[in-house]
C-alpha angles and dihedrals in degrees: 000000000000125000104243093219102041099031092223131114110271092222091053088049091054092240095131102084102170141001120197120191123191109172105299094344117097130187118193122191113206123189112217122222090231130015094239094045106177092211096047093119093047091050091050092050092048093050091048091050094049095046094045088056090066111101112254096023111126102170137016131198120187119202118195129196 
């Protein structure tokens, strides 16, 4: 998944800090480049969409910080 502001993969940028999986429920913690990231909501929506596309995933929560 690409950061909409930087145009680089968020994993390569080290922005994905933690992933918790409990059955079909997934929590992804994403570190933002700046606290008041103007594209925070877009990033959250994109992560949710990509993770929900994984077979077996029923729910996704994205935490940002």
